[in-house]
MOPAC internal coordinates of N, CA, C and O (Angstrom, degrees):
PM7 1SCF
backbone

  N    0.0000 0     0.00 0     0.00 0    0    0    0
  C    1.4292 1     0.00 0     0.00 0    1    0    0
  C    1.5326 1   103.95 1     0.00 0    2    1    0
  O    1.2310 1   121.66 1   -37.91 1    3    2    1
  N    1.3403 1   114.43 1   142.09 1    3    2    1
  C    1.4896 1   120.82 1   175.65 1    5    3    2
  C    1.5031 1   106.89 1  -116.29 1    6    5    3
  O    1.2310 1   123.14 1   -42.14 1    7    6    5
  N    1.3921 1   111.59 1   137.86 1    7    6    5
  C    1.5782 1   119.67 1   175.24 1    9    7    6
  C    1.4949 1   101.35 1  -120.74 1   10    9    7
  O    1.2310 1   121.67 1   -40.71 1   11   10    9
  N    1.3336 1   114.40 1   139.29 1   11   10    9
  C    1.5179 1   120.55 1   171.82 1   13   11   10
  C    1.5291 1   106.78 1  -123.81 1   14   13   11
  O    1.2310 1   120.78 1   -52.70 1   15   14   13
  N    1.3315 1   116.11 1   127.30 1   15   14   13
  C    1.4484 1   123.31 1   178.46 1   17   15   14
  C    1.5665 1   110.17 1   -63.35 1   18   17   15
  O    1.2310 1   120.79 1   -13.07 1   19   18   17
  N    1.2714 1   116.09 1   166.93 1   19   18   17
  C    1.4893 1   122.24 1   179.91 1   21   19   18
  C    1.5008 1   108.01 1   -54.84 1   22   21   19
  O    1.2310 1   120.07 1   -30.28 1   23   22   21
  N    1.2656 1   117.48 1   149.72 1   23   22   21
  C    1.4418 1   128.35 1  -178.42 1   25   23   22
  C    1.5040 1   110.18 1   -66.23 1   26   25   23
  O    1.2310 1   120.41 1   -48.90 1   27   26   25
  N    1.3224 1   116.82 1   131.10 1   27   26   25
  C    1.4218 1   124.68 1   173.30 1   29   27   26
  C    1.5244 1   120.17 1   101.26 1   30   29   27
  O    1.2310 1   118.82 1   157.74 1   31   30   29
  N    1.3653 1   119.85 1   -22.26 1   31   30   29
  C    1.4203 1   118.87 1  -176.09 1   33   31   30
  C    1.5521 1   114.97 1  -154.42 1   34   33   31
  O    1.2310 1   120.09 1   153.44 1   35   34   33
  N    1.3834 1   117.43 1   -26.56 1   35   34   33
  C    1.3897 1   118.34 1  -172.67 1   37   35   34
  C    1.5670 1   110.10 1    80.31 1   38   37   35
  O    1.2310 1   118.17 1   178.91 1   39   38   37
  N    1.2716 1   121.10 1    -1.09 1   39   38   37
  C    1.4479 1   123.66 1   175.44 1   41   39   38
  C    1.6166 1   109.04 1   -55.34 1   42   41   39
  O    1.2310 1   120.70 1   -36.72 1   43   42   41
  N    1.2636 1   116.26 1   143.28 1   43   42   41
  C    1.4585 1   123.14 1   173.40 1   45   43   42
  C    1.5594 1   114.77 1    73.90 1   46   45   43
  O    1.2310 1   120.65 1  -163.75 1   47   46   45
  N    1.3249 1   116.35 1    16.25 1   47   46   45
  C    1.4602 1   118.78 1   168.33 1   49   47   46
  C    1.5397 1   103.27 1   -82.02 1   50   49   47
  O    1.2310 1   121.51 1   -50.09 1   51   50   49
  N    1.2463 1   114.73 1   129.91 1   51   50   49
  C    1.5852 1   119.70 1  -174.67 1   53   51   50
  C    1.5548 1   108.70 1   -62.01 1   54   53   51
  O    1.2310 1   122.49 1   -30.71 1   55   54   53
  N    1.3367 1   112.83 1   149.29 1   55   54   53
  C    1.3895 1   121.05 1   172.29 1   57   55   54
  C    1.5236 1   114.62 1   -89.26 1   58   57   55
  O    1.2310 1   122.34 1   159.63 1   59   58   57
  N    1.3088 1   113.12 1   -20.37 1   59   58   57
  C    1.5080 1   117.41 1   175.39 1   61   59   58
  C    1.4685 1   105.01 1  -140.00 1   62   61   59
  O    1.2310 1   120.08 1   -48.19 1   63   62   61
  N    1.3620 1   117.45 1   131.81 1   63   62   61
  C    1.4634 1   123.45 1  -173.62 1   65   63   62
  C    1.5142 1   110.48 1  -162.10 1   66   65   63
  O    1.2310 1   121.22 1   -14.74 1   67   66   65
  N    1.3254 1   115.27 1   165.26 1   67   66   65
  C    1.5169 1   123.77 1   177.46 1   69   67   66
  C    1.4583 1   105.58 1  -133.81 1   70   69   67
  O    1.2310 1   121.76 1   -41.13 1   71   70   69
  N    1.3760 1   114.23 1   138.87 1   71   70   69
  C    1.4395 1   122.76 1   172.03 1   73   71   70
  C    1.5943 1   102.94 1  -111.48 1   74   73   71
  O    1.2310 1   123.98 1   -59.43 1   75   74   73
  N    1.3828 1   109.98 1   120.57 1   75   74   73
  C    1.4635 1   120.85 1  -177.47 1   77   75   74
  C    1.4927 1   113.01 1  -122.88 1   78   77   75
  O    1.2310 1   120.76 1   -22.37 1   79   78   77
  N    1.2707 1   116.14 1   157.63 1   79   78   77
  C    1.4183 1   122.60 1   177.00 1   81   79   78
  C    1.5427 1   111.35 1  -130.35 1   82   81   79
  O    1.2310 1   119.67 1   -23.60 1   83   82   81
  N    1.3643 1   118.23 1   156.40 1   83   82   81
  C    1.4045 1   125.32 1   178.95 1   85   83   82
  C    1.5591 1   111.76 1  -146.31 1   86   85   83
  O    1.2310 1   119.82 1   -28.29 1   87   86   85
  N    1.2664 1   117.94 1   151.71 1   87   86   85
  C    1.4166 1   122.12 1   172.07 1   89   87   86
  C    1.4765 1   111.95 1  -101.48 1   90   89   87
  O    1.2310 1   118.67 1   169.94 1   91   90   89
  N    1.3607 1   120.14 1   -10.06 1   91   90   89
  C    1.4374 1   121.80 1  -178.11 1   93   91   90
  C    1.5047 1   114.48 1  -137.40 1   94   93   91
  O    1.2310 1   120.86 1  -179.77 1   95   94   93
  N    1.3366 1   115.95 1     0.23 1   95   94   93
  C    1.5118 1   119.57 1   176.66 1   97   95   94
  C    1.5743 1   110.43 1    79.89 1   98   97   95
  O    1.2310 1   119.06 1   179.74 1   99   98   97
  N    1.2739 1   119.39 1    -0.26 1   99   98   97
  C    1.4414 1   123.38 1   179.25 1  101   99   98
  C    1.5633 1   111.16 1  -112.35 1  102  101   99
  O    1.2310 1   119.96 1   130.08 1  103  102  101
  N    1.2875 1   117.69 1   -49.92 1  103  102  101
  C    1.4569 1   124.62 1  -178.24 1  105  103  102
  C    1.5151 1   108.45 1   -96.97 1  106  105  103
  O    1.2310 1   119.96 1   -57.19 1  107  106  105
  N    1.3450 1   117.69 1   122.81 1  107  106  105
  C    1.4724 1   122.10 1  -173.60 1  109  107  106
  C    1.5280 1   110.21 1  -119.68 1  110  109  107
  O    1.2310 1   120.76 1   -42.23 1  111  110  109
  N    1.3575 1   116.14 1   137.77 1  111  110  109
  C    1.4313 1   123.46 1   172.78 1  113  111  110
  C    1.4799 1   112.39 1  -115.15 1  114  113  111
  O    1.2310 1   121.35 1   -55.67 1  115  114  113
  N    1.3815 1   115.02 1   124.33 1  115  114  113
  C    1.4708 1   118.24 1   179.05 1  117  115  114
  C    1.5757 1   109.95 1   -76.52 1  118  117  115
  O    1.2310 1   122.55 1   -53.05 1  119  118  117
  N    1.3544 1   112.71 1   126.95 1  119  118  117
  C    1.4639 1   119.37 1   178.36 1  121  119  118
  C    1.5377 1   108.41 1  -100.62 1  122  121  119
  O    1.2310 1   119.86 1   147.61 1  123  122  121
  N    1.2605 1   117.88 1   -32.39 1  123  122  121
  C    1.5135 1   122.45 1  -175.92 1  125  123  122
  C    1.5044 1   108.05 1  -135.86 1  126  125  123
  O    1.2310 1   119.18 1   -48.59 1  127  126  125
  N    1.3167 1   119.18 1   131.41 1  127  126  125
  C    1.4959 1   124.88 1   171.31 1  129  127  126
  C    1.5272 1   104.19 1  -129.48 1  130  129  127
  O    1.2310 1   123.84 1   -54.19 1  131  130  129
  N    1.3908 1   110.23 1   125.81 1  131  130  129
  C    1.4947 1   119.44 1  -178.38 1  133  131  130
  C    1.4914 1   107.30 1  -121.90 1  134  133  131
  O    1.2310 1   121.13 1   -42.25 1  135  134  133
  N    1.3085 1   115.44 1   137.75 1  135  134  133
  C    1.4653 1   121.77 1   172.27 1  137  135  134
  C    1.6093 1   108.90 1  -131.84 1  138  137  135
  O    1.2310 1   119.71 1   -34.67 1  139  138  137
  N    1.2824 1   118.15 1   145.33 1  139  138  137
  C    1.4121 1   120.16 1   178.46 1  141  139  138
  C    1.4534 1   114.77 1    65.21 1  142  141  139
  O    1.2310 1   117.95 1  -151.53 1  143  142  141
  N    1.3322 1   121.52 1    28.47 1  143  142  141
  C    1.4117 1   123.16 1  -173.71 1  145  143  142
  C    1.4681 1   110.33 1   -76.91 1  146  145  143
  O    1.2310 1   119.25 1   -48.54 1  147  146  145
  N    1.3881 1   119.03 1   131.46 1  147  146  145
  C    1.3686 1   122.00 1  -179.44 1  149  147  146
  C    1.5239 1   115.39 1   -80.02 1  150  149  147
  O    1.2310 1   121.10 1   -22.56 1  151  150  149
  N    1.3813 1   115.50 1   157.44 1  151  150  149
  C    1.4779 1   117.38 1   179.81 1  153  151  150
  C    1.5126 1   109.59 1   -63.72 1  154  153  151
  O    1.2310 1   120.00 1   -58.85 1  155  154  153
  N    1.3564 1   117.60 1   121.15 1  155  154  153
  C    1.4158 1   123.57 1  -176.81 1  157  155  154
  C    1.5247 1   115.78 1   -78.98 1  158  157  155
  O    1.2310 1   121.30 1   179.28 1  159  158  157
  N    1.3193 1   115.11 1    -0.72 1  159  158  157
  C    1.4313 1   121.23 1  -169.90 1  161  159  158
  C    1.5164 1   108.76 1    57.43 1  162  161  159
  O    1.2310 1   118.29 1    52.42 1  163  162  161
  N    1.3250 1   120.87 1  -127.58 1  163  162  161
  C    1.5036 1   115.36 1   179.85 1  165  163  162
  C    1.4815 1   110.74 1  -112.49 1  166  165  163
  O    1.2310 1   120.42 1  -160.41 1  167  166  165
  N    1.4392 1   116.80 1    19.59 1  167  166  165
  C    1.4415 1   117.29 1   176.68 1  169  167  166
  C    1.4799 1   110.70 1   -78.62 1  170  169  167
  O    1.2310 1   120.57 1   -43.38 1  171  170  169
  N    1.3954 1   116.52 1   136.62 1  171  170  169
  C    1.3879 1   124.62 1   178.46 1  173  171  170
  C    1.5062 1   108.77 1   -61.09 1  174  173  171
  O    1.2310 1   120.08 1   -48.69 1  175  174  173
  N    1.3309 1   117.45 1   131.31 1  175  174  173
  C    1.4383 1   126.11 1   177.17 1  177  175  174
  C    1.5370 1   113.61 1  -103.05 1  178  177  175
  O    1.2310 1   120.32 1   -58.71 1  179  178  177
  N    1.3489 1   116.98 1   121.29 1  179  178  177
  C    1.4681 1   116.52 1   179.91 1  181  179  178
  C    1.5026 1   110.90 1  -104.76 1  182  181  179
  O    1.2310 1   121.72 1   -43.41 1  183  182  181
  N    1.3942 1   114.32 1   136.59 1  183  182  181
  C    1.4292 1   119.40 1  -178.78 1  185  183  182
  C    1.5316 1   106.27 1  -126.19 1  186  185  183
  O    1.2310 1   122.15 1   -86.39 1  187  186  185
  N    1.3133 1   113.48 1    93.61 1  187  186  185
  C    1.4606 1   118.10 1   177.88 1  189  187  186
  C    1.5196 1   117.07 1   -72.89 1  190  189  187
  O    1.2310 1   120.75 1   -33.31 1  191  190  189
  N    1.3201 1   116.17 1   146.69 1  191  190  189
  C    1.4684 1   116.58 1   176.67 1  193  191  190
  C    1.5250 1   102.65 1  -157.60 1  194  193  191
  O    1.2310 1   121.41 1   -17.29 1  195  194  193
  N    1.4132 1   114.91 1   162.71 1  195  194  193
  C    1.4471 1   121.73 1   178.83 1  197  195  194
  C    1.4950 1   111.76 1   -57.09 1  198  197  195
  O    1.2310 1   119.22 1   -47.82 1  199  198  197
  N    1.3258 1   119.10 1   132.18 1  199  198  197
  C    1.4127 1   122.38 1   176.78 1  201  199  198
  C    1.5333 1   115.40 1   -47.63 1  202  201  199
  O    1.2310 1   118.93 1   -48.23 1  203  202  201
  N    1.3359 1   119.65 1   131.77 1  203  202  201
  C    1.4109 1   120.49 1  -173.28 1  205  203  202
  C    1.5824 1   106.55 1  -145.07 1  206  205  203
  O    1.2310 1   120.37 1   -21.77 1  207  206  205
  N    1.3659 1   116.90 1   158.23 1  207  206  205
  C    1.5376 1   120.85 1   179.19 1  209  207  206
  C    1.5166 1   102.57 1   -97.38 1  210  209  207
  O    1.2310 1   123.38 1   -45.54 1  211  210  209
  N    1.4105 1   111.13 1   134.46 1  211  210  209
  C    1.4729 1   118.98 1   176.10 1  213  211  210
  C    1.4823 1   109.09 1  -158.20 1  214  213  211
  O    1.2310 1   123.54 1   -26.26 1  215  214  213
  N    1.3196 1   110.81 1   153.74 1  215  214  213
  C    1.4885 1   116.61 1   176.89 1  217  215  214
  C    1.5728 1   108.47 1  -105.67 1  218  217  215
  O    1.2310 1   120.63 1   154.62 1  219  218  217
  N    1.3246 1   116.39 1   -25.38 1  219  218  217
  C    1.4445 1   121.91 1  -175.83 1  221  219  218
  C    1.5683 1   109.32 1  -126.01 1  222  221  219
  O    1.2310 1   121.85 1   -31.73 1  223  222  221
  N    1.2960 1   114.06 1   148.27 1  223  222  221
  C    1.4349 1   122.39 1   176.48 1  225  223  222
  C    1.5763 1   107.15 1  -131.42 1  226  225  223
  O    1.2310 1   121.38 1   -46.10 1  227  226  225
  N    1.3242 1   114.96 1   133.90 1  227  226  225
  C    1.4431 1   119.33 1  -179.15 1  229  227  226
  C    1.5176 1   109.87 1  -132.43 1  230  229  227
  O    1.2310 1   120.26 1   -47.04 1  231  230  229
  N    1.3196 1   117.11 1   132.96 1  231  230  229
  C    1.4584 1   123.92 1   173.63 1  233  231  230
  C    1.5196 1   105.83 1  -110.00 1  234  233  231
  O    1.2310 1   120.16 1   -65.36 1  235  234  233
  N    1.3914 1   117.30 1   114.64 1  235  234  233
  C    1.4779 1   120.58 1   178.75 1  237  235  234
  C    1.5188 1   110.84 1  -108.99 1  238  237  235
  O    1.2310 1   120.78 1   -60.53 1  239  238  237
  N    1.3403 1   116.11 1   119.47 1  239  238  237
  C    1.3721 1   120.58 1   175.81 1  241  239  238
  C    1.4689 1   111.92 1   -89.87 1  242  241  239
  O    1.2310 1   121.95 1   -56.11 1  243  242  241
  N    1.4697 1   113.87 1   123.89 1  243  242  241
  C    1.4362 1   116.90 1  -179.10 1  245  243  242
  C    1.5432 1   112.42 1  -101.40 1  246  245  243
  O    1.2310 1   119.05 1   157.25 1  247  246  245
  N    1.3349 1   119.41 1   -22.75 1  247  246  245
  C    1.3790 1   121.47 1   175.12 1  249  247  246
  C    1.6026 1   107.19 1  -135.37 1  250  249  247
  O    1.2310 1   120.56 1   -61.05 1  251  250  249
  N    1.2782 1   116.54 1   118.95 1  251  250  249
  C    1.4502 1   123.35 1  -177.15 1  253  251  250
  C    1.5598 1   108.77 1   -88.24 1  254  253  251
  O    1.2310 1   122.55 1   -18.58 1  255  254  253
  N    1.3968 1   112.71 1   161.42 1  255  254  253
  C    1.4817 1   119.06 1   173.34 1  257  255  254
  C    1.5132 1   107.64 1  -121.01 1  258  257  255
  O    1.2310 1   120.87 1   -20.75 1  259  258  257
  N    1.3159 1   115.95 1   159.25 1  259  258  257
  C    1.4334 1   126.22 1  -177.79 1  261  259  258
  C    1.5343 1   115.64 1   -76.46 1  262  261  259
  O    1.2310 1   121.31 1   -29.93 1  263  262  261
  N    1.3429 1   115.11 1   150.07 1  263  262  261
  C    1.4104 1   118.00 1   167.75 1  265  263  262
  C    1.5234 1   108.47 1   -88.53 1  266  265  263
  O    1.2310 1   118.27 1     7.01 1  267  266  265
  N    1.3089 1   120.91 1  -172.99 1  267  266  265
  C    1.4158 1   123.21 1  -177.06 1  269  267  266
  C    1.5848 1   114.74 1   -72.92 1  270  269  267
  O    1.2310 1   121.73 1   174.80 1  271  270  269
  N    1.3185 1   114.29 1    -5.20 1  271  270  269
  C    1.4428 1   118.35 1   175.69 1  273  271  270
  C    1.5470 1   112.55 1  -109.19 1  274  273  271
  O    1.2310 1   121.53 1  -171.64 1  275  274  273
  N    1.3200 1   114.68 1     8.36 1  275  274  273
  C    1.5195 1   119.58 1   178.95 1  277  275  274
  C    1.4767 1   116.49 1    82.70 1  278  277  275
  O    1.2310 1   120.57 1  -169.22 1  279  278  277
  N    1.3861 1   116.52 1    10.78 1  279  278  277
  C    1.4953 1   122.03 1   175.50 1  281  279  278
  C    1.4764 1   110.93 1   -87.49 1  282  281  279
  O    1.2310 1   120.55 1   -35.68 1  283  282  281
  N    1.3384 1   116.55 1   144.32 1  283  282  281
  C    1.3986 1   122.11 1  -179.34 1  285  283  282
  C    1.6116 1   108.97 1   -99.43 1  286  285  283
  O    1.2310 1   121.34 1   -56.30 1  287  286  285
  N    1.3491 1   115.04 1   123.70 1  287  286  285
  C    1.4756 1   117.21 1   177.90 1  289  287  286
  C    1.5129 1   106.76 1  -143.65 1  290  289  287
  O    1.2310 1   120.82 1   -16.40 1  291  290  289
  N    1.3285 1   116.04 1   163.60 1  291  290  289
  C    1.4651 1   123.49 1   172.49 1  293  291  290
  C    1.5845 1   102.91 1  -112.67 1  294  293  291
  O    1.2310 1   118.73 1   -71.92 1  295  294  293
  N    1.2876 1   120.02 1   108.08 1  295  294  293
  C    1.5111 1   119.04 1  -179.76 1  297  295  294
  C    1.5395 1   105.96 1  -136.32 1  298  297  295
  O    1.2310 1   123.93 1   -42.77 1  299  298  297
  N    1.3836 1   110.07 1   137.23 1  299  298  297
  C    1.4522 1   120.23 1   172.99 1  301  299  298
  C    1.5573 1   106.41 1  -127.04 1  302  301  299
  O    1.2310 1   122.58 1   -33.02 1  303  302  301
  N    1.2508 1   112.67 1   146.98 1  303  302  301
  C    1.5246 1   117.61 1   172.68 1  305  303  302
  C    1.4782 1   111.91 1   -84.53 1  306  305  303
  O    1.2310 1   120.91 1   146.36 1  307  306  305
  N    1.3523 1   115.86 1   -33.64 1  307  306  305
  C    1.4883 1   119.50 1  -174.40 1  309  307  306
  C    1.5220 1   109.50 1  -162.71 1  310  309  307
  O    1.2310 1   122.36 1   -37.70 1  311  310  309
  N    1.4003 1   113.08 1   142.30 1  311  310  309
  C    1.4154 1   121.68 1   170.63 1  313  311  310
  C    1.5606 1   103.89 1  -125.01 1  314  313  311
  O    1.2310 1   122.45 1   -49.93 1  315  314  313
  N    1.3075 1   112.92 1   130.07 1  315  314  313
  C    1.5077 1   120.37 1   176.08 1  317  315  314
  C    1.4817 1   113.10 1  -123.18 1  318  317  315
  O    1.2310 1   120.45 1   -58.62 1  319  318  317
  N    1.2701 1   116.74 1   121.38 1  319  318  317
  C    1.4590 1   122.09 1   177.59 1  321  319  318
  C    1.5582 1   109.43 1  -108.84 1  322  321  319
  O    1.2310 1   122.24 1   -43.91 1  323  322  321
  N    1.2871 1   113.31 1   136.09 1  323  322  321
  C    1.5059 1   116.85 1  -179.91 1  325  323  322
  C    1.4453 1   111.93 1  -145.88 1  326  325  323
  O    1.2310 1   120.10 1   180.00 1  327  326  325

């Protein structure tokens, strides 16, 4: 799975997050757990995991980062699943 931070700066890419999948939208399995993740700027970030079958994908931010005005948001430009 690829995640790309918001265009222009990478602000608001979470520093701690989980990528989870589900076949039914109720039971979720974490495939990726990240802590202390640095601002990737606008560089695509790849998170490889063992191929799995899923109908739903969820990215849960548990620690947000600030934008240039001190506001906390969770923003992605793009999520690509393959």
